[in-house]
N, C-alpha and C positions, 0 to 999 in steps of 0.2 A: 407207164404208168398202169397200175391197177387198178381194178373200180373198186370205191371205196365201200368196204361191207361187213359191219357190227361194230360194236361200240371202241374199240382201239382204232379202226378205220375214220371211224365218226369224227373220234379227236383229235386224228389226224387231218382231215379236212379244214377242221375249226382253226387246226393251227396254219395251215396252208393261206387258209383263208386270209387271214390276217396281214401274209404277203404275196400275195397273187397282184397281180395287173389285170386285175376283170376289168369289164366294162360295168355300165351302170345295171344295176340289180333292178330286173323287170324278168321273171320264168313267166316261160310262155310254151307253148308244144304248139307245133304247125304239120301240116302235110310237105314234105320232101317229094314225095314218089310213088306214086301207083302204078302196078303193072297188073295188066287182066289180059286172060284168057280165055275163049272158050271155043272147043270143038267137038259135038257129038256130045257125049255123055262125060266129059271131061272140061273141067271147069278152076280157075283161080282168081282169087282177086288179093293182090298183096298191097298194102297200105305200109309205108315208110314213113313215120313221124320224125322229127327234127326238134333239137330242145334247145333254147336260145335266152340268154339272160341268168345261166350259172353263173354261182360267182367264182369257179375255179376254170380258167381256160382250156388248160388239161385234161382236167374231168372232162367237162363238156364235149371236147373231141373226141376222145375216146369214147365215151358213151354212143355218141351220134354213129363214129364209123362202126362200132359194135351193131348198131340196130341200120348202118344202109347193108352190113356186113351180111345180118341176117337173112335180110329180104332178096338181095342176091343169091345166097346159101336157099331157099325156100323155092326160088324160082325156077334156080337149076334141077333142083332135084323133082320138083312136078314135071319139068319138061320130059327129065330122063325115065320117072314113071310112068308118064303118058306115052313114051315111044317104047318101052318093054312091054306095059299093056295091050299097046297098038300091036304087037310084033306078036304075043302068044295069042297065036288061035283058040289055047285052052280060055281064055278071058273073054271071047267076044260076047258083049253086052255089059259089058264092067263098065264104072263108074266109079269117079276119081274126084274130090270137090277140095279145095286150101284156101282156105282165107286167112289169112294174116293182117291184122289190122288194128286197131287201137280205139278206147275209149276216153272222154274226160269224168273220170267217176267224181272230183274235189275241184274247182277252182273256185276260192274264195279270197279274203284277204290275207290269210294265214298261210293255206296250203294249195298245191296242184297235184291233182293225183290223175297219172295214166296208168290205164289196165291195156297193156300190149298182151293180144290175145291171137290163139293159133289155132284155128277149127279145121279138122282132116274128116272128111267121109269117106269112108271104103269099106260099102256096107254098113257098117255102124257107126259113129262117129265119137271123137274124142275131142277133146277141149282141154288148154292148156291157158293160162294166165300168168303174166311177171308186170307185178305193180311196181311204179315208179313215182316215190313222197319227194315235191321238195318244201322246204320253207320260201314260202316268197318274200321273205324278208329279210332273211340273211343268203337266199342265191345256194344252200347246202342240200345235199340229199337228209332224207328224215328216216330213222329207222326205228323199229320197235323198241327198240331198248332205249330210246331218247327220250322216252313218257315216262320213265321208272327210276326210281333212285336206286342209288347204287348196291342197296341191301336187297334188293328186291329181284328174288327168282321168278321173272317173268314170263319165262316159260313155263315153269312148272305152275303159277297163277292162272295163266289165260287155260291151259290146257286144265287143269282139276274144272276150270268154271265150264268148258267144254263139252267134257265129259259127262258132267251133270246135266247141259243140257240136251245132249244125244238121248241120256236115258229118259229121259220125263219127254220127249217129244216121242223117242220108240213106245215108251209105255201107254203115251196119249193114242196111238196111232197114227201118228204125223210125220215121221218120220223114221225111215229105213235106214239106219246109220249102223254102221260095222264099227263096233267097239270092241277094242282088246281087254284082257285075254278071253274072253268069251268068241269072239273072234277073229279067227285067225288072220292075221295080217290088220286088224282094224283100228283105227283110232288110238294112239298112248299119250303123241304130245305133239304139237306144234314146234317146226323147225323154229332155229332161232330168227332166220332170215325171213318166218312164214311172209307172206302174202297179207297185206292189211292196208286199211284206208280210214280214215278220220271223217266221222258221217255231220251232217250239220248240228248234228246235238252234243257234237264234241266227244262221242263215242266211239271207239277202239272197234272195227268191223273185220273180225278174219275170215280169210277168202281161201277156199282148196277148189282144185282143178276137179276136172268132172273123173267121177272113177276112184278117187283121193279115198274120202270116206263112206260112201255110200254109192248104189248101184246107179247107171247110166240116166234111168230116170226123173233123179235128183237133182241132175244138170253141176251148177257148181256152186255149191251148197256157202251160204254167209253165215258167220255168229255176230252178231253186236254185243259188245261186251259195255254193259251201263257201268259210269261210273261209281255209282254205289257203290261195285260188285269187286273193285279194285283199288279205291279210292285210299286206303291207308298206304297203300306201294307205288303212289303217281308222285311224283317230282311236284314238289309245290312253287307254283308262280313267283 
């Protein structure tokens, strides 16, 4: 079974949920394992989460297997890189730091959102994120597209809003954002499966990785999309 990604996949998940023999819906995340290593200038901490209470047993199993595999792979890569750096006399005094862990960004009656992030420090640092959103009532994954009606081009709607905000912030001197076409490789559009969460105000928050739309000093930028800005295209409850 492949991961459920996109609107068509979510429809498949809904269909499977009606037939799957899942346990009681009680969506939770907890820590499955912790790997830690510290030697000289080399340090790693790898925290692997595990999800329980999802509606589809096969999906939950595959998701957790993939998280465990990523933790093992990250630890193995770290150990291999440390070995290479220690054997390289030219790398004397080098430094390597690796963190793979998770934050619970949202946990309310409706949604559970978990941010799995990886921070790597080798001279400079880079950070990548993977957000997991689940409906706590259905036990199903929640996609960005699921908030919009079938006629809405949600990618364009959100991208247009974010470009406007980037220009506004840049003009005020509050944002060093890269915007296409003025900036080569700058922001032009979100991905269909862009990282996001829904905050306590019920607004969608779009999340970017470090260096994805701005210099490293900006960290991992987030843009809150007010409901009024997308209201005409949202699904009616």
